[in-house]
C-alpha positions in Angstrom: -39.7 15.9 -10.9 -36.0 15.1 -11.1 -34.0 12.0 -10.1 -30.3 11.2 -10.8 -29.0 7.8 -11.6 -25.2 7.8 -11.4 -23.1 5.0 -13.0 -19.3 5.1 -12.0 -16.8 4.5 -14.8 -15.4 1.7 -12.7 -18.8 0.0 -12.2 -19.0 -3.7 -12.9 -21.5 -5.3 -15.3 -23.9 -6.4 -12.6 -23.9 -2.9 -11.0 -24.5 -1.2 -14.4 -27.3 -3.7 -15.1 -29.0 -3.1 -11.8 -28.8 0.7 -12.2 -30.3 0.4 -15.7 -33.1 -1.7 -14.5 -33.7 0.8 -11.6 -33.9 3.6 -14.2 -36.4 1.7 -16.4 -38.5 0.7 -13.4 -38.6 4.3 -12.2 -39.7 5.6 -15.6 -42.4 2.9 -15.7 -43.8 4.1 -12.4 -43.6 7.8 -13.2 -45.4 8.5 -16.4 -45.1 12.2 -15.9 -41.4 12.0 -16.7 -40.9 12.7 -20.4 -37.2 13.4 -20.7 -34.1 11.4 -19.8 -30.8 13.3 -20.0 -27.6 11.3 -20.3 -23.9 12.3 -20.8 -23.5 9.9 -23.8 -24.9 6.7 -25.2 -22.5 4.3 -23.5 -23.4 5.7 -20.1 -26.9 4.3 -20.4 -26.5 1.2 -22.4 -23.9 -0.9 -24.3 -26.0 -3.6 -25.7 -28.9 -3.9 -28.2 -31.2 -5.7 -25.7 -31.3 -2.7 -23.4 -31.6 -0.3 -26.4 -34.8 -2.1 -27.4 -36.2 -1.4 -24.0 -35.4 2.2 -24.3 -37.0 2.3 -27.8 -40.1 0.7 -26.3 -40.3 3.4 -23.6 -39.9 6.2 -26.2 -42.5 4.7 -28.6 -45.2 4.7 -26.0 -45.4 8.5 -25.9 -44.4 11.1 -28.6 -43.4 13.5 -25.9 -40.7 11.2 -24.5 -37.1 12.0 -25.3 -33.5 10.9 -24.5 -30.9 13.6 -24.7 -27.3 12.7 -25.1 -25.4 15.8 -24.2 -21.9 15.2 -25.4 -23.0 13.8 -28.7 -25.6 16.5 -29.3 -28.2 13.9 -30.0 -31.9 13.7 -29.1 -33.8 10.5 -29.7 -37.6 10.3 -29.6 -40.4 8.4 -31.3 -40.5 10.7 -34.4 -36.7 11.3 -34.6 -35.4 11.6 -38.1 -33.8 8.7 -39.8 -30.3 10.2 -39.6 -30.7 10.7 -35.9 -31.8 7.1 -35.4 -28.8 6.1 -37.6 -26.5 8.0 -35.3 -28.1 6.3 -32.3 -27.4 2.9 -33.8 -23.8 3.9 -34.6 -23.1 5.1 -31.1 -24.7 2.0 -29.7 -22.6 -0.3 -31.9 -19.5 1.6 -30.8 -20.4 1.2 -27.2 -21.0 -2.5 -27.7 -17.6 -2.8 -29.4 -16.0 -1.0 -26.5 -17.5 -3.5 -24.0 -16.6 -6.5 -26.2 -13.0 -5.3 -26.4 -12.8 -4.8 -22.6 -14.0 -8.3 -22.1 -11.6 -9.7 -24.6 -8.6 -7.8 -23.0 -9.7 -9.0 -19.6 -9.8 -12.6 -20.7 -6.3 -12.2 -22.3 -5.0 -10.6 -19.1 -6.3 -13.4 -16.9 -4.8 -16.1 -19.2 -1.5 -14.3 -19.1 -1.7 -14.1 -15.3 -2.4 -17.9 -15.1 0.6 -18.6 -17.5 2.8 -16.6 -15.1 1.7 -18.9 -12.2 -0.9 -16.7 -10.5 -4.5 -17.8 -10.0 -6.6 -15.2 -11.9 -9.7 -15.1 -9.7 -10.1 -12.8 -6.8 -11.1 -14.9 -3.8 -9.8 -18.0 -2.0 -10.6 -18.8 1.6 -7.6 -18.3 3.8 -5.9 -16.1 1.2 -6.1 -12.5 0.0 -4.7 -10.6 -2.9 -2.3 -7.6 -2.7 -1.0 -5.2 -5.3 -2.5 -3.0 -7.9 -5.3 -4.0 -10.4 -3.8 -6.4 -13.0 -0.7 -7.1 -10.8 -2.3 -8.6 -7.8 -0.6 -11.6 -6.1 -1.8 -14.1 -3.6 -0.6 -14.2 0.0 -1.9 -16.1 3.1 -4.4 -14.0 5.0 -3.1 -13.6 8.5 -5.9 -11.3 9.5 -8.2 -14.3 10.2 -7.7 -18.0 11.2 -9.2 -19.7 8.2 -5.9 -20.6 6.6 -4.9 -22.4 9.7 -8.2 -24.3 10.0 -8.0 -25.3 6.3 -4.5 -26.6 6.9 -5.8 -28.6 9.9 -8.6 -30.0 7.7 -6.1 -31.3 5.2 -3.8 -32.7 7.9 -6.6 -34.4 9.8 -8.3 -35.8 6.7 -5.0 -37.2 5.4 -4.9 -39.5 8.4 -7.9 -41.4 7.0 -9.4 -41.3 10.5 -12.1 -38.8 9.6 -15.1 -38.6 7.3 -16.3 -35.2 6.2 -19.0 -35.4 9.0 -16.6 -36.2 11.8 -14.0 -33.8 10.4 -16.6 -31.0 10.5 -17.4 -31.8 14.2 -13.8 -32.0 15.1 -13.0 -28.6 13.6 -16.1 -27.3 15.3 -14.7 -28.4 18.6 -11.5 -26.5 17.7 -13.7 -23.4 17.2 -14.0 -23.3 13.4 -17.5 -22.2 12.6 -19.5 -20.6 9.8 -21.0 -17.1 9.9 -23.9 -18.4 12.0 -21.7 -20.1 14.5 -22.5 -23.6 13.1 -20.1 -26.3 12.1 -18.5 -25.9 8.6 -20.8 -27.6 6.2 -19.5 -30.8 4.7 -20.1 -29.5 1.2 -17.7 -26.6 2.0 -15.1 -29.1 3.4 -15.5 -31.2 0.3 -14.8 -28.2 -1.9 -11.8 -27.1 0.1 -10.2 -30.6 0.3 -10.7 -31.1 -3.4 -9.1 -27.8 -4.3 -5.5 -28.2 -5.5 -4.9 -24.4 -4.9 -4.0 -25.2 -1.3 -1.3 -27.6 -2.5 0.4 -24.8 -4.6 -1.5 -25.6 -7.8 -4.6 -24.4 -9.6 -7.0 -25.1 -12.5 -7.9 -22.3 -14.9 -10.1 -22.8 -18.0 -9.6 -26.5 -18.0 -5.8 -26.4 -17.7 -4.0 -27.7 -14.6 -1.2 -25.4 -13.5 1.2 -27.4 -11.3 3.5 -24.6 -10.2 1.5 -21.8 -8.7 3.5 -19.0 -7.3 1.3 -18.5 -4.2 2.6 -20.1 -1.0 0.9 -23.4 -0.5 -0.8 -24.4 2.8 -0.1 -28.1 2.5 2.3 -30.3 0.6 1.2 -31.8 -2.7 -0.5 -35.1 -2.1 -2.7 -37.6 -4.0 -5.9 -36.0 -5.3 -8.7 -35.8 -2.7 -11.4 -35.4 -5.4 -13.9 -37.7 -3.6 -13.7 -37.2 0.1 -16.0 -39.6 1.9 -19.0 -38.4 3.8 
């Protein structure tokens, strides 16, 4: 029996974790499988917790093996001490690689924030353009959410609406959620409290007043506690 589990180099942490769990679950269900073949250590795991799970699988049967092709390494229950030592070294190197990627990503996002660009990847009514690491925010003209968000700010600023009545008014104007229902008041509260739409943003506890993205509404007093 043969089954392939492919992990793209560009796969995110959640995707890699899901594929790893799928692999372990598959091995647990198919006890006739004795050998796992992998390109190299960091293609199957980059943390000690997952390595322990692999060790547990190996130790349950002396016939079980993991082959790391590029590193010319075979790990099994009765592997020699130098082979297990190399397994530990490769695992530590893989973990260091992951930690370094995370560190560099955090530094990159902080640098982006300092340049005036919100580092995250999603804001309702907006979209990002450009290459990875150089993406900038622009208003998303492919849908009408930006216009509805602007209306929400404009209507709420009149003090004639609560979140409930604002939701109903915008529903009359055809702004609905995915199910065709009025926008939930919790969503409206979040939007009206978000300074991003006023040309600002908050990142890691720091308030950046001069975001480079084009604002939807003029800066105004904080709407941190819209009434229901």
